[in-house]
Backbone as numpy.savetxt, mean C-alpha at the origin, in Angstrom:
# Nx Ny Nz CAx CAy CAz Cx Cy Cz
-5.61 10.75 -3.63 -6.15 9.40 -3.64 -6.03 8.78 -2.24
-7.04 8.03 -1.89 -6.96 7.25 -0.66 -7.89 6.05 -0.79
-7.66 5.06 0.04 -8.46 3.85 0.03 -9.57 3.97 1.06
-10.75 3.57 0.65 -11.89 3.51 1.56 -11.87 2.15 2.24
-11.95 2.14 3.55 -11.86 0.87 4.28 -12.98 -0.09 3.91
-14.15 0.45 3.61 -15.26 -0.43 3.22 -14.96 -1.14 1.91
-14.33 -0.42 0.99 -13.94 -1.04 -0.28 -12.90 -2.13 -0.05
-11.92 -1.84 0.79 -10.91 -2.84 1.11 -11.55 -4.09 1.70
-12.46 -3.91 2.62 -13.08 -5.07 3.26 -13.94 -5.87 2.28
-14.51 -5.19 1.32 -15.31 -5.90 0.32 -14.43 -6.72 -0.61
-13.30 -6.15 -1.02 -12.43 -6.86 -1.96 -11.45 -7.81 -1.26
-11.12 -7.51 -0.01 -10.23 -8.38 0.79 -11.01 -8.88 2.01
-12.01 -9.73 1.84 -12.86 -10.12 2.98 -12.11 -10.84 4.09
-10.97 -11.45 3.79 -10.17 -12.12 4.82 -8.86 -11.37 5.07
-8.86 -10.11 4.76 -7.63 -9.32 4.83 -7.02 -9.19 6.21
-7.82 -9.33 7.26 -7.30 -9.24 8.62 -7.02 -10.61 9.23
-7.14 -11.66 8.43 -7.04 -13.01 8.99 -5.64 -13.37 9.45
-4.62 -12.81 8.81 -3.23 -13.09 9.20 -2.65 -12.00 10.07
-3.01 -10.77 9.79 -2.51 -9.63 10.56 -3.71 -8.80 11.02
-4.12 -8.91 12.27 -5.25 -8.12 12.76 -5.00 -6.62 12.57
-6.02 -5.93 12.09 -5.92 -4.49 11.90 -5.25 -4.07 10.60
-4.94 -5.04 9.74 -4.23 -4.71 8.51 -5.03 -3.76 7.63
-6.30 -4.03 7.44 -7.10 -3.21 6.53 -7.28 -1.79 7.05
-7.49 -1.64 8.33 -7.61 -0.29 8.90 -6.30 0.47 8.73
-5.18 -0.21 8.98 -3.88 0.43 8.81 -3.63 0.87 7.38
-4.02 0.04 6.42 -3.86 0.40 5.02 -4.70 1.61 4.67
-5.95 1.59 5.10 -6.85 2.70 4.78 -6.36 4.01 5.39
-5.91 3.94 6.64 -5.49 5.16 7.33 -4.21 5.76 6.74
-3.33 4.90 6.24 -2.06 5.40 5.72 -2.11 5.71 4.23
-3.17 5.31 3.54 -3.18 5.33 2.07 -3.02 6.72 1.47
-3.68 7.71 2.01 -3.61 9.04 1.41 -2.18 9.58 1.42
-1.51 9.46 2.57 -0.13 9.95 2.68 0.81 9.13 1.80
0.61 7.82 1.77 1.49 6.95 0.98 1.33 7.24 -0.51
0.10 7.33 -0.98 -0.14 7.59 -2.40 0.40 8.95 -2.81
0.24 9.94 -1.95 0.76 11.27 -2.26 2.28 11.24 -2.33
2.90 10.53 -1.41 4.37 10.45 -1.35 4.95 9.84 -2.62
4.27 8.84 -3.16 4.82 8.10 -4.30 4.15 8.43 -5.63
3.37 9.49 -5.67 2.82 9.95 -6.94 1.68 9.11 -7.48
0.97 8.42 -6.60 -0.21 7.65 -7.02 -1.39 8.61 -6.93
-1.63 9.37 -8.01 -2.54 10.50 -7.94 -3.85 10.29 -8.69
-4.03 9.15 -9.34 -5.24 8.92 -10.12 -5.81 7.54 -9.79
-7.10 7.35 -10.04 -7.69 6.01 -9.83 -7.01 4.93 -10.65
-6.55 5.25 -11.86 -5.88 4.25 -12.69 -4.60 3.76 -12.03
-3.77 4.67 -11.55 -2.52 4.29 -10.90 -2.80 3.49 -9.63
-3.77 3.94 -8.84 -4.11 3.23 -7.61 -4.63 1.83 -7.92
-5.39 1.69 -9.00 -5.92 0.38 -9.37 -4.79 -0.58 -9.73
-3.78 -0.10 -10.45 -2.65 -0.96 -10.81 -1.85 -1.35 -9.56
-1.62 -0.40 -8.68 -0.91 -0.71 -7.43 -1.65 -1.77 -6.65
-2.93 -1.55 -6.44 -3.71 -2.46 -5.60 -3.93 -3.81 -6.27
-3.99 -3.85 -7.59 -4.14 -5.13 -8.29 -2.91 -6.00 -8.05
-1.73 -5.42 -8.16 -0.50 -6.19 -7.96 -0.36 -6.63 -6.51
-0.64 -5.72 -5.57 -0.56 -6.07 -4.16 -1.56 -7.18 -3.83
-2.77 -7.05 -4.36 -3.81 -8.04 -4.07 -3.39 -9.43 -4.52
-2.78 -9.48 -5.70 -2.33 -10.79 -6.21 -1.14 -11.32 -5.40
-0.16 -10.46 -5.16 1.07 -10.91 -4.52 0.83 -11.47 -3.11
-0.05 -10.82 -2.34 -0.25 -11.26 -0.95 -1.56 -11.97 -0.73
-2.21 -12.38 -1.83 -3.46 -13.12 -1.69 -4.52 -12.35 -0.95
-4.61 -11.04 -1.23 -5.61 -10.18 -0.59 -5.49 -10.22 0.93
-4.23 -10.25 1.41 -3.98 -10.22 2.85 -3.87 -11.58 3.50
-4.14 -12.65 2.76 -4.10 -14.00 3.35 -2.69 -14.59 3.34
-1.83 -14.13 2.43 -0.50 -14.73 2.27 0.57 -13.66 2.39
0.61 -12.99 3.52 1.52 -11.86 3.68 2.95 -12.30 4.01
3.14 -13.57 4.37 4.47 -14.14 4.57 4.54 -15.43 3.76
5.60 -15.58 2.98 5.73 -16.72 2.08 5.72 -18.04 2.87
4.87 -18.93 2.43 4.76 -20.25 3.05 5.76 -21.20 2.39
6.76 -21.61 3.14 7.80 -22.48 2.60 7.60 -23.94 3.01
6.42 -24.26 3.45 6.14 -25.63 3.89 5.64 -26.46 2.70
6.57 -27.04 1.94 6.26 -27.75 0.71 6.42 -29.26 0.90
5.68 -29.99 0.11 5.91 -31.43 0.00 7.05 -31.65 -0.99
7.62 -32.85 -0.98 8.73 -33.15 -1.90 8.27 -33.04 -3.35
7.08 -33.55 -3.63 6.56 -33.49 -5.00 6.37 -32.07 -5.49
5.86 -31.21 -4.62 5.64 -29.82 -5.00 6.97 -29.11 -5.23
7.98 -29.39 -4.42 9.30 -28.79 -4.61 9.85 -29.14 -5.98
9.65 -30.35 -6.42 10.15 -30.77 -7.73 9.47 -29.99 -8.86
8.22 -29.56 -8.63 7.51 -28.77 -9.64 7.97 -27.32 -9.64
8.18 -26.76 -8.45 8.53 -25.35 -8.34 9.99 -25.10 -8.66
10.87 -25.99 -8.19 12.32 -25.83 -8.40 12.89 -27.10 -9.03
12.53 -27.39 -10.26 12.96 -28.65 -10.87 14.47 -28.79 -11.00
15.19 -27.68 -11.20 16.65 -27.79 -11.32 17.31 -28.06 -9.98
16.70 -27.60 -8.91 17.27 -27.82 -7.57 16.87 -29.17 -7.00
15.69 -29.62 -7.37 15.20 -30.90 -6.84 14.76 -31.79 -8.00
15.73 -32.36 -8.71 15.38 -33.18 -9.87 14.81 -34.55 -9.52
15.02 -35.00 -8.29 14.53 -36.31 -7.87 13.81 -36.21 -6.53
13.01 -37.19 -6.24 12.31 -37.23 -4.97 13.30 -37.33 -3.82
14.39 -38.05 -4.03 15.39 -38.21 -2.98 16.06 -36.88 -2.64
16.27 -36.03 -3.64 16.91 -34.73 -3.38 15.97 -33.78 -2.65
14.67 -33.94 -2.84 13.70 -33.04 -2.23 13.27 -33.48 -0.84
13.29 -34.75 -0.59 12.72 -35.30 0.64 13.30 -34.69 1.92
14.60 -34.41 2.00 15.13 -33.84 3.25 14.55 -32.46 3.61
13.99 -31.79 2.63 13.46 -30.44 2.86 11.93 -30.42 2.99
11.31 -31.56 2.82 9.85 -31.62 2.90 9.40 -31.33 4.34
8.46 -30.41 4.48 7.97 -30.06 5.80 8.99 -29.36 6.67
10.05 -28.81 6.08 11.10 -28.11 6.82 11.27 -26.72 6.20
10.39 -25.78 6.50 10.38 -24.47 5.82 11.69 -23.70 5.93
12.30 -23.67 7.09 13.53 -22.90 7.25 14.66 -23.47 6.38
14.83 -24.77 6.43 15.89 -25.39 5.63 15.63 -25.18 4.13
14.38 -25.26 3.73 14.04 -25.08 2.32 14.33 -23.64 1.87
13.91 -22.68 2.68 14.15 -21.27 2.32 15.64 -20.99 2.17
16.45 -21.50 3.08 17.89 -21.28 2.98 18.48 -22.02 1.78
17.92 -23.17 1.45 18.41 -23.94 0.30 18.16 -23.20 -1.01
16.96 -22.68 -1.20 16.59 -22.13 -2.51 16.91 -20.64 -2.64
17.08 -19.93 -1.52 17.29 -18.48 -1.59 18.71 -18.03 -1.26
19.46 -18.83 -0.53 20.81 -18.39 -0.19 21.72 -18.44 -1.41
22.70 -17.51 -1.41 23.61 -17.42 -2.53 23.11 -16.54 -3.66
21.99 -15.90 -3.47 21.45 -14.96 -4.46 20.60 -13.92 -3.76
20.22 -12.88 -4.48 19.40 -11.79 -3.96 20.01 -11.14 -2.73
21.36 -11.20 -2.63 22.04 -10.60 -1.49 22.12 -11.49 -0.28
21.59 -12.70 -0.34 21.62 -13.63 0.79 22.95 -14.38 0.82
23.56 -14.44 2.00 24.86 -15.09 2.14 24.69 -16.61 2.18
25.65 -17.29 1.56 25.68 -18.75 1.60 25.96 -19.21 3.03
25.31 -20.28 3.46 25.55 -20.82 4.79 24.95 -20.00 5.92
24.04 -19.07 5.58 23.43 -18.22 6.60 21.94 -18.55 6.74
21.27 -17.78 7.57 19.81 -17.91 7.73 19.08 -16.85 6.91
19.81 -16.20 5.99 19.21 -15.11 5.21 18.00 -15.57 4.41
18.09 -16.73 3.80 16.98 -17.20 2.98 15.68 -17.26 3.75
15.76 -17.70 4.99 14.59 -17.79 5.85 14.17 -16.41 6.36
15.15 -15.63 6.83 14.84 -14.32 7.40 14.27 -13.36 6.36
14.74 -13.48 5.13 14.34 -12.54 4.08 13.50 -13.22 3.00
12.69 -14.19 3.42 11.75 -14.81 2.48 10.65 -13.81 2.15
9.79 -14.13 1.20 8.79 -13.19 0.74 7.88 -12.68 1.85
7.77 -11.37 1.94 6.88 -10.75 2.94 6.22 -9.51 2.36
5.08 -9.18 2.94 4.43 -7.90 2.67 3.54 -7.90 1.45
3.09 -6.71 1.10 2.14 -6.55 0.01 2.72 -6.87 -1.34
4.02 -6.69 -1.52 4.65 -7.00 -2.80 5.54 -8.22 -2.70
5.45 -8.93 -1.58 6.27 -10.13 -1.34 7.75 -9.84 -1.59
8.25 -8.82 -0.92 9.66 -8.48 -0.98 10.49 -9.68 -0.54
11.50 -10.02 -1.34 12.29 -11.23 -1.09 13.78 -10.93 -1.21
14.57 -11.52 -0.31 16.02 -11.39 -0.37 16.53 -10.18 0.39
17.74 -10.31 0.91 18.33 -9.21 1.67 18.39 -7.94 0.84
18.75 -8.05 -0.44 18.82 -6.86 -1.29 17.45 -6.19 -1.41
16.40 -6.98 -1.54 15.06 -6.41 -1.62 14.67 -5.70 -0.34
15.00 -6.29 0.80 14.69 -5.67 2.09 15.49 -4.38 2.26
16.76 -4.42 1.85 17.58 -3.21 1.96 17.06 -2.10 1.05
16.52 -2.48 -0.11 15.96 -1.48 -1.02 14.75 -0.79 -0.38
13.90 -1.58 0.28 12.74 -1.00 0.95 13.19 -0.09 2.10
14.18 -0.53 2.85 14.68 0.28 3.96 15.21 1.62 3.45
15.97 1.59 2.38 16.53 2.82 1.83 15.43 3.76 1.33
14.41 3.20 0.70 13.35 4.03 0.12 12.42 4.61 1.16
12.18 3.89 2.24 11.16 4.29 3.21 11.72 4.81 4.52
12.96 4.42 4.85 13.49 4.76 6.17 13.02 3.81 7.25
12.28 2.79 6.88 11.78 1.79 7.83 12.77 0.63 7.85
13.30 0.28 9.00 14.36 -0.72 9.08 13.81 -2.14 9.03
13.41 -2.54 7.83 12.88 -3.89 7.65 13.98 -4.94 7.59
15.24 -4.53 7.52 16.35 -5.48 7.53 16.52 -6.03 8.95
16.57 -5.14 9.93 16.66 -5.56 11.32 15.34 -6.11 11.83
14.25 -5.56 11.32 12.91 -5.97 11.75 12.07 -6.37 10.54
12.28 -7.56 10.00 11.51 -8.00 8.82 10.01 -7.96 9.03
9.58 -8.10 10.29 8.16 -8.10 10.59 7.50 -6.76 10.28
8.28 -5.69 10.14 7.71 -4.39 9.81 7.03 -4.41 8.43
7.47 -5.31 7.56 6.85 -5.39 6.23 5.37 -5.75 6.30
4.95 -6.39 7.38 3.54 -6.77 7.50 2.85 -6.02 8.65
3.53 -5.05 9.21 2.93 -4.22 10.24 1.87 -3.33 9.59
0.65 -3.27 10.14 -0.40 -2.44 9.53 0.00 -1.00 9.28
0.89 -0.48 10.12 1.33 0.92 9.96 2.20 1.11 8.72
2.94 0.08 8.33 3.94 0.22 7.28 3.66 -0.63 6.04
2.67 -1.48 6.12 2.41 -2.46 5.06 2.28 -1.78 3.69
1.43 -0.78 3.59 1.19 -0.13 2.30 2.41 0.67 1.85
3.07 1.35 2.77 4.26 2.12 2.43 5.32 1.23 1.78
5.59 0.10 2.42 6.63 -0.81 1.92 6.24 -1.39 0.56
4.99 -1.78 0.41 4.55 -2.38 -0.84 4.60 -1.38 -1.99
4.13 -0.17 -1.76 4.12 0.83 -2.83 5.54 1.27 -3.17
6.42 1.33 -2.18 7.82 1.69 -2.47 8.45 0.66 -3.38
8.13 -0.61 -3.19 8.63 -1.66 -4.08 8.08 -1.49 -5.49
6.81 -1.17 -5.58 6.16 -0.93 -6.87 6.87 0.18 -7.63
7.19 1.25 -6.93 7.87 2.39 -7.55 9.31 2.05 -7.90
10.03 1.43 -6.96 11.44 1.15 -7.18 11.68 0.13 -8.29
10.71 -0.71 -8.53 10.83 -1.68 -9.62 10.54 -1.05 -10.99
10.15 0.21 -11.00 9.91 0.91 -12.26 8.54 0.66 -12.85
7.56 0.36 -12.01 6.22 0.02 -12.49 5.37 1.22 -12.90
5.66 2.39 -12.31 4.75 3.52 -12.45 4.49 3.95 -13.90
5.52 4.07 -14.76 5.23 4.47 -16.16 4.32 3.50 -16.88
4.48 2.21 -16.62 3.64 1.21 -17.26 2.21 1.28 -16.72
2.08 1.57 -15.43 0.75 1.75 -14.86 0.04 2.94 -15.50
0.80 4.02 -15.73 0.21 5.20 -16.37 -0.27 4.93 -17.77
0.38 3.96 -18.44 -0.04 3.57 -19.79 -1.08 2.45 -19.76
-1.51 2.06 -18.57 -2.49 0.98 -18.39 -1.96 -0.33 -19.00
-0.68 -0.58 -18.81 0.00 -1.75 -19.37 0.26 -2.75 -18.25
-0.70 -3.64 -18.01 -0.58 -4.58 -16.90 0.54 -5.59 -17.13
0.81 -5.93 -18.38 1.91 -6.85 -18.67 3.24 -6.20 -18.30
3.43 -4.93 -18.69 4.65 -4.22 -18.35 4.82 -4.07 -16.85
3.74 -3.74 -16.16 3.80 -3.61 -14.70 4.22 -4.94 -14.08
3.61 -6.01 -14.54 3.89 -7.33 -13.98 5.33 -7.75 -14.22
5.83 -7.50 -15.41 7.22 -7.85 -15.71 8.19 -7.10 -14.80
7.92 -5.83 -14.56 8.82 -5.04 -13.72 8.79 -5.52 -12.27
7.61 -5.83 -11.77 7.49 -6.21 -10.37 7.86 -7.66 -10.12
7.48 -8.53 -11.05 7.62 -9.98 -10.86 8.85 -10.56 -11.55
9.36 -9.85 -12.54 10.47 -10.40 -13.32 10.01 -11.29 -14.44
8.71 -11.49 -14.56 8.12 -12.31 -15.61 6.64 -12.01 -15.67
5.86 -12.99 -16.06 4.41 -12.78 -16.13 3.66 -13.85 -15.34
4.28 -14.33 -14.27 3.63 -15.34 -13.43 2.35 -14.77 -12.84
1.26 -15.51 -12.98 -0.02 -15.07 -12.41 -0.68 -13.94 -13.17
-0.36 -13.77 -14.44 -0.88 -12.62 -15.19 -2.40 -12.60 -15.24
-3.01 -13.75 -15.44 -4.48 -13.79 -15.51 -5.10 -13.30 -14.20
-4.54 -13.72 -13.08 -5.05 -13.27 -11.79 -4.84 -11.78 -11.58
-3.72 -11.28 -12.04 -3.43 -9.84 -11.91 -4.40 -9.02 -12.76
-4.71 -9.52 -13.95 -5.68 -8.83 -14.81 -7.06 -8.80 -14.16
-7.43 -9.91 -13.55 -8.74 -9.98 -12.88 -8.80 -8.99 -11.72
-7.71 -8.92 -10.95 -7.67 -7.96 -9.85 -7.72 -6.53 -10.37
-7.05 -6.26 -11.47 -7.06 -4.91 -12.03 -8.48 -4.50 -12.42
-9.23 -5.41 -13.02 -10.61 -5.10 -13.39 -11.44 -4.79 -12.15
-11.24 -5.55 -11.08 -12.00 -5.31 -9.84 -11.66 -3.95 -9.25
-10.38 -3.63 -9.21 -9.99 -2.37 -8.60 -10.36 -1.17 -9.46
-10.32 -1.32 -10.77 -10.78 -0.23 -11.63 -12.25 0.07 -11.37
-13.04 -0.99 -11.25 -14.47 -0.80 -10.98 -14.69 -0.17 -9.61
-13.90 -0.59 -8.63 -14.08 -0.08 -7.27 -13.66 1.38 -7.14
-12.65 1.79 -7.91 -12.10 3.14 -7.78 -12.57 4.10 -8.88
-13.48 3.64 -9.71 -13.88 4.43 -10.88 -14.38 5.81 -10.51
-15.11 5.92 -9.42 -15.72 7.20 -9.06 -14.93 7.96 -7.99
-13.72 7.49 -7.72 -12.91 8.17 -6.70 -12.10 9.26 -7.36
-12.29 10.53 -7.00 -11.53 11.61 -7.64 -10.10 11.67 -7.12
-9.21 12.19 -7.96 -7.85 12.44 -7.52 -7.88 13.56 -6.49
-6.98 13.51 -5.51 -7.01 14.48 -4.42 -5.95 15.55 -4.57
-5.11 15.48 -5.59 -4.08 16.49 -5.78 -4.69 17.72 -6.43
-4.55 18.93 -5.84 -5.15 20.13 -6.43 -4.48 20.48 -7.74
-5.20 21.13 -8.68 -4.60 21.54 -9.94 -3.40 22.45 -9.72
-2.38 22.29 -10.55 -1.17 23.09 -10.41 -1.48 24.55 -10.69
-0.96 25.43 -9.85 -1.09 26.87 -10.09 -2.29 27.52 -9.42
-3.22 26.71 -8.92 -4.38 27.29 -8.26 -4.14 27.37 -6.76
-4.53 28.45 -6.13 -4.32 28.58 -4.69 -5.21 27.60 -3.95
-4.79 27.17 -2.78 -5.63 26.26 -2.00 -6.93 26.94 -1.59
-7.95 26.16 -1.47 -9.24 26.68 -1.04 -9.22 26.89 0.46
-9.52 28.09 0.89 -9.53 28.40 2.32 -10.97 28.61 2.75
-11.34 27.91 3.77 -12.71 28.00 4.24 -13.01 29.41 4.75
-14.19 29.92 4.41 -14.58 31.25 4.88 -14.87 31.20 6.36
-14.58 32.28 7.09 -14.90 32.30 8.51 -16.41 32.28 8.69
-16.88 31.78 9.82 -18.32 31.74 10.04 -18.91 33.15 10.05
-20.13 33.26 9.58 -20.81 34.55 9.57 -21.10 35.01 10.98
-21.10 36.34 11.17 -21.44 36.89 12.48 -22.90 36.57 12.79
-23.21 36.34 14.05 -24.60 36.04 14.39 -25.52 37.20 14.03
-26.73 36.87 13.65 -27.69 37.90 13.28 -28.14 38.66 14.52
-28.53 39.91 14.31 -29.08 40.70 15.41 -30.44 40.13 15.79
-30.85 40.38 17.01 -32.16 39.89 17.42 -33.25 40.42 16.49
-34.30 39.65 16.37 -35.40 40.08 15.51 -36.06 41.31 16.08
-36.72 42.08 15.24 -37.35 43.33 15.64 -36.81 44.45 14.79
-36.88 45.71 15.29 -36.39 46.82 14.53 -34.88 46.74 14.40
-34.35 47.05 13.21 -32.91 47.06 13.02 -32.33 48.29 13.69
-31.15 48.19 14.23 -30.50 49.31 14.91 -30.07 50.36 13.90
-30.46 51.64 14.15 -30.04 52.74 13.30 -28.84 53.39 13.98
-27.67 53.26 13.36 -26.45 53.70 14.00 -26.44 55.21 14.27
-26.93 55.98 13.31 -26.94 57.44 13.48 -27.84 57.86 14.63
-29.01 57.25 14.72 -29.94 57.59 15.79 -29.37 57.22 17.14
-28.67 56.08 17.17 -28.08 55.62 18.42 -27.02 56.61 18.92
-26.17 57.08 18.00 -25.12 58.03 18.38 -25.74 59.34 18.87
-26.77 59.79 18.16 -27.42 61.04 18.55 -28.02 60.94 19.94
-28.60 59.79 20.27 -29.20 59.60 21.59 -28.14 59.64 22.67
-26.98 59.03 22.40 -25.90 59.02 23.39 -25.39 60.44 23.63
-25.21 61.22 22.55 -24.75 62.61 22.67 -25.73 63.42 23.47
-27.02 63.24 23.19 -28.03 64.00 23.92 -28.04 63.68 25.39
-27.79 62.42 25.72 -27.78 62.01 27.12 -26.64 62.67 27.85
-25.47 62.75 27.20 -24.32 63.40 27.83 -24.59 64.89 28.03
-25.27 65.54 27.10 -25.56 66.96 27.22 -26.47 67.22 28.39
-27.43 66.32 28.65 -28.38 66.51 29.76 -27.64 66.39 31.10
-26.56 65.65 31.10 -25.82 65.51 32.34 -24.82 66.62 32.51
């Protein structure tokens, strides 16, 4: 399995708007990434891409935007911001807000900048120091020291798919269970309608894409060597006559 860049550009028309070259990087790395993580059929690829498409807004929201108004904070985190007065100090202050709502959980230390440094990033919106460490362990890419690697075109798809696998989504994807996939990746069913819509789009886009893994037990196909060039047109060479002529010539000498 691999992603066709034209398909990506059609479904993610603004995919390069935040990270230039993102779509080309995804397309170029897709075959190796899918093979590495067992994404061997159009159905599995459709589930992976549906979740990624929803999580990062088709490439438009690859880093979590923490720039909230006080009113919006009260809607998103009602237990943390029960009043306008409690939310107001964090309005328009993304770093302070990220540290407020994310520190003390997901592996983020209290009183640190972890909440900001390890806010949602990448195709699966990996969040928290523990989430970043999980991606680092699975991929070998040091996203803990370099969080920006999660949105690097070279690593974007690798990191996102590793999260999909590590969250236990693959069996549910194989059963075409979008609710199960969403629960494993998201922890709930937030945005389920959007994820279902994306799944339908990706299924349609990948319907005619064959799996690239060869059948088990069959030898690889080896290309035949090129045919020898044809002899010049005219009479075909008679090998016996040719040898006889050479022998006769030697006898005359």
